[in-house]
C-alpha positions in Angstrom: 122.2 86.0 105.1 119.3 87.8 106.3 117.9 87.5 110.3 114.2 88.0 110.6 112.7 88.5 114.3 108.6 89.0 114.4 107.0 90.2 117.3 103.6 91.8 118.3 101.4 88.4 117.8 98.8 87.6 120.9 95.0 87.3 121.5 92.8 89.6 120.9 88.6 89.3 120.6 86.9 89.8 116.9 86.9 93.1 115.7 89.9 94.3 117.6 93.5 95.0 116.6 97.1 94.3 117.0 100.5 95.1 115.0 103.0 92.9 114.0 106.6 94.0 113.7 109.7 92.3 111.8 112.9 93.1 112.2 115.4 92.4 109.5 119.4 92.3 110.2 122.2 90.9 108.2 122.8 91.4 104.5 119.6 93.6 104.1 121.1 95.6 101.5 120.2 92.5 99.1 116.5 92.5 100.1 113.8 93.7 97.3 110.8 93.1 98.6 108.9 92.0 102.3 105.9 90.4 103.2 103.7 88.2 105.5 102.4 84.4 105.0 100.1 82.9 107.9 99.2 79.4 108.4 96.1 78.2 110.7 95.8 74.8 111.7 95.7 72.2 109.4 95.7 74.8 106.4 98.7 75.5 104.1 100.8 78.6 104.4 99.3 81.2 102.5 100.3 85.0 101.2 98.7 87.7 103.5 100.8 91.1 102.2 104.0 92.0 100.7 105.7 96.0 100.5 109.1 96.8 98.0 111.7 97.8 99.4 112.4 100.6 97.1 109.1 102.5 96.3 106.9 101.1 98.9 104.3 99.2 96.4 102.2 96.9 98.2 100.2 93.9 97.6 97.4 92.2 99.7 95.7 88.9 100.0 91.7 89.6 98.8 90.9 88.2 102.3 92.5 91.0 104.3 92.0 93.9 101.9 90.7 96.9 103.5 91.6 95.5 107.3 95.0 95.3 107.0 98.0 97.6 106.4 101.5 96.8 105.6 104.6 99.4 105.7 108.2 99.8 106.2 111.0 101.9 107.9 113.7 101.6 105.9 115.8 103.2 108.6 115.3 100.7 110.9 114.7 97.6 108.2 111.5 96.9 109.7 107.9 96.3 108.2 104.7 96.2 109.9 101.1 94.8 110.0 98.5 96.6 111.2 95.6 94.3 111.5 92.2 95.8 112.1 88.7 94.3 112.0 90.2 90.9 113.1 88.1 87.9 112.8 87.9 84.6 114.0 89.4 83.1 110.6 92.5 85.6 111.0 93.9 82.9 113.7 97.1 81.9 112.4 101.0 81.8 113.1 101.9 84.5 110.8 105.4 84.6 109.3 108.0 87.3 108.2 109.5 86.8 105.2 111.8 88.7 102.6 112.9 88.1 99.2 116.4 89.3 97.2 114.8 89.2 93.5 111.1 86.8 93.1 111.3 84.1 95.3 110.9 84.5 99.3 114.6 83.3 100.7 114.3 84.2 104.3 111.4 83.5 107.2 111.2 84.3 110.6 110.3 81.9 113.1 106.5 82.9 113.4 104.1 84.6 115.6 100.8 83.5 117.0 98.0 85.7 116.5 94.9 84.3 118.0 91.5 85.9 117.6 88.6 84.9 119.8 84.9 84.9 118.6 
């Protein structure tokens, strides 16, 4: 099993920045990639960004490209999501997730991000 714990959410004004962190523990050697999803009220959960544990290749949703950056610290088994130029539509609960192969198998509890206009 893998446990994921997010931190770093909060309230910020439009145009501001936040950095989310997600620390993985347990059978971390089984992880091939980690990422972030988000879910706004009344909407489905959507993909935000992902990063390969080996090699560090990244992928982003079109809605966050150029504003968000995902990174990793392998030694700390932690990923980060640097969010800049935040917009009110970025308001959501952000979930950290990890995959053993392709499908995301593990999920964190989520952290709230609120962007005020």
